[in-house]
N, C-alpha and C positions, 0 to 999 in steps of 0.2 A: 384341068388340074388334075395331076397326078398326087393321087391318094397316100400316102407315106404307109406302112409296113408296122405291123405290132408291134408295140412297145417293153408292152410284160410292165416289169417292174424303173423299164429304165427312163426316165427324168425327157422326156421331148427336149431337143437344142431347137434353137433358131437354125442350125441344119435341118429339122423336123421342118419349120415353118417357111423353111421360104420353098424348101421342096413340094409344101402342101401348096400354101399361096401360088405359084410358080413362079417365083421373084426367085435375083441373091437375096443373100448371108449378106451383104453389102443395100439391101434394099431392108430386109427386115434391121436391119441395126438404126437406119432412116430411121424404120414409122416407129420400131420402141424405144427409141433413142429421143424422141420427139425432135428430127432435123429433118423430117423430110415436109417441109413447108418451104415451095418453090421448087421441090426435084423428083419427087414421086407428085401422084394425079390426088384425088382427097378419092377418087375412087378406090387405087389401088393399097395406100393409108389402108380401103379396110375391110379392104380380101385380109389386109398382110395381120391384124388384128382379131379377123372374124377367126384367120386361122392358130392364133396364138390363142385361141380362145377356147375351139375348139380341141386343141389337144393338149390343152389346161399346162401350157405350158406360161414357165412364169422366172425372167429375167432376176438371176441373181441382184435383188435391190440395192445391199448392202454396200459391195464392192463394184457397182456402179457410179453408187449416191458421193461412196470416200472416190472415186476417178470425180465426178462432176460435179463433189459441195454443193447437191440436193440433196432432198431429202422427201422430196416430192409428197410434199403436204400445202394445204395449204389452211389455211383459218380463216369462217363462216361467223362477219357477227352479226349478229338481231341483237332486238332488245328485250324479246322474253320469250321462253318458249310455247307458251300457254297461247300467246298465235296462232291460231292455225293458218294461219297467212307463209307466215314466214317455218313450218314443217314442210309447208310447198316448194318455199324457193332454195331448201336446200334441200327437199328429193330430187332435183332443177337442178341444183349446177352437183351433188355428186354421185348424180350419170352420165353429167358431163365427164365427170376427173376422173372417175369408178375407166370411163374406156383411154383414158392418157393416162393408166395405171398410177394416176395422182391418186388421195385417200384427202377428206377431209372433217377439219375438226372441227367441230360448232359450238360454238361459245357466247354467252346468254348477256349481255348486261345487267349487274343487280341492279333489282327491282324496276328497268323494263327500262331506265334510263339512266346517268350521271358515269362516274369514273368508276373501269375495274381497270384488278387488275393482272401485273402479264399472268400466265397461266404458264406460263411457263420460265424457268431459272434464266430461257434467255432468248426472245421472241429471230432475234436474227437469229441463228444457228437452227435451228430447232422447224424455221418452215421457209416456205416458196415463195411464200403471198396473202396479202387477205384481201377477203374480199368485206364489204363491210356495209351495212343497210345507214342512211341517215341516223332514222330516229335513235340507232346506237354511236355519230360517230364521240360521243365524249369519252368512250367508253375507249377508244383506240387513241387513248395521250400513252400507253405501253406501247406503244405500236412508234410514240413521234421521233423520229432523231438516228430512227432505224434504215437503211435501204434496200428493208423490202416492199417491194409492190406493192400496192394498192388502186384497190377497182374499188368504188362507190357505188353503189344502186340508189335510186332512188333522191340523186344531191342536184345539187347545185354543178350542174356545170361549167363554168368562170372557173372554180375550187382548182392554183391550182396546182392545188396538194394530194389530187390524184392521180395516175398516169390516165384511167380508160372512170367513165360514168357508162354508165348505162341505165335508162329510166323509164317510165310508166308515162302515158298518156292521161295524171290522173286533172293538164286543165279542161282536160277537148274532156275524161269524165262527165267531169262541174258542170262543165256547157250540157252537153246531153241533156241529166237529169235536169237541172235552169230551167229547161224546152219542151221536157215530160211534163213536168210541172204548170207556165202559163201557160202551153196551152190548154191544157186542164181547166185554166181560168185562175192561180191562186197566185193574188197579190202579194196579200200577210204573209213574212219566212221566219223558222227560226230557224239561224244556223245554231247547231250542233256540236260545236269543233273539238278538238279531243288537247286538252291541255297542257298535252305532249308537244313540248319547241320541237317539230323539225321544219325542215327543205318545203319537204312533200306537203305537209298542212298547211304553211306561208300560201304552197303556188294554190292547194285549190282553192283555199277563204279570197288571192282574190280576185282566181277564176269564178266565184261564185259574186261576186259583188260587185265586177263587169256585167257578168252578163244579167242581174237584179236589179241594174242601175235606176231608178224609176218606181220601184216597191220598196215596200213598205221591211225591215229585216233586221231580226235581231240577233246580234252574238252574245250564246252561253258556251262557254269553257266546260270541261269537263273528261274527268281523266277517263280510258280506255276499260270505263269495267260497268259490267250490269246494271247493275247497286249505284256507283255511282251518277252514273246517267237517269238514273228514274227518278233521283234525287234536284236533280240542275235541271232539268224538262217538263219536271213539277211545279218548283217552286215557278219556272218562264211560263208556264199553262197558265195556274191559279193566278197571277199577276193582275191588279185590275189595269182596267180598258183592253181595248179588244183584242180577241185575240187571233193567234193565227192561226190560216190553214194551211198551214204543214209543215212540214220538218222535215230538212234536209245532215244528216245529220254524216261527216267525216267519215267515218268504221260503221259495221254494223253489229257487232257490241251500242257502241252507243245508240243506234236505231233499238234494238228491241228493251234495250232502258226505256226510253220514248213510247212508246209501246207497250211498257208496263204502269208507265205514268198516264197518259192516255184514261189505260180502261180502270183504276182506283179514282183518276179523276171523273167515271163515264166519259167517257169521249168515246164516238164509236170511231174504231177505223179499219176503210179509210173516210167516209162517213162522215163528221165530224172533223175530223182529220188528217191528215196524209203524213203519210214516216217516209223517207228514203233511205237508203244506206247508202257502203259501198265498198269493195271486197268481192263480195258477190264466194260468203261463203258458206261452209252448213251451216253455219244457224242458219241465213238469209233461209230456210226451205225449213229453219221447225221449230219459228215461233209461226202464227194463226191474226192477223192473216200472215200470208207469204211478203216478204218482203223486198219491192222494187230495189233495187242495186246499182250497183258498177262491173261493171264485171273487169278485173284484172287478171293478165295470164300469170297468175303466181309460176308455177312449173316453167314456162321459156323463160319470166325474168330467171330465174337458178342458172337455166343454162347461157345463158344471151351473158348471164356473168361470166362463169366460171368460162367459159368463153374464150370474152373479153382482158380472163387475167391468163392463162393459157396462151393467148398469141402475145401480150404480155410479158409474160419467162421466155418467151421464143423469137424475144426481140422484134417482132415486128413493127408497122407504126400501131399505134394507140388511136381508139379511137370514144369519143365522146358525141354521135350520135346519134344513140343508137335509142332511141325511144318507142316503145310496145304500146300498140292501144288500146286501150277503152272499149269499151261493149257497156251497154243499158237494156237492162232484164227486168222488162217490167210487170210488174204481180198486181198480186190484189191486194195490200197497202198503202195502192197511190187510187185517187179516182176524182171526181166533178167539183173542188172549191162545194161548201153546202152556198150556201143560197140567206145576202146578209141579212 
């Protein structure tokens, strides 16, 4: 690869990038214009992008956007910024977007769920596409009827309203949790479920119900806050009748609330009560004992979602079969069921 001569104060051009990458200017134009798929190899595209980054080359996006009718901006709609999981989703999505000259605007739905106003005077004019969590589906009403490509994250793949779907295998995650608890001898369960209406939580509940068929299971719903979970779990654990020996939670935040409720009731975790979470965020190792939970690849989730959106924008066939694996992470919050 030939190294270009120092450019001093002169702004690098596509010709400089072509010389540095050892390719033609036409190839540089294809790669940086996002028209390379099917014409240029992945390796060559990476070489061109790296040369452009090293030289500090920046195309005239304003002129190109006017020419292409593109803003090179995607909107990521999430239920709330207070949930660490979605911060990691954004990190993954933004990294892929940056590699392709795109920006990502993060838009949290007010109060986590419910309708949200269009953050732009005209979403159609200001955006190229939308990436959205199923937990914030209602917030997408501002974009209904537009022609913006929509990629849904963790949503029903049968929904025809999206151009593509990228999902996490949350059902497998719940099966791993229940198998772990059943192997420890637990037969009486409390499911502390999220009160937020969402396809992803419906899938978790269905998988749990199937896996624990024949066992004793009670379901209680709670908002996704530690305080609400503590109150809901405290009432359920103090109710008359045989107490559950294990609590399966839809989220680590809910699990933290259960641990606080157990402590207030004088119950030991895991000697008297096993508790499991879901997501494996920082909170899972901040509580004591640390949470047994399901690890979800949040950054990879964001990356794959943005890749799907870029593919749709490039006119490639949309895929709705992307399913990222979940992993059980056993820690100190689960143990053998207490003796009757």
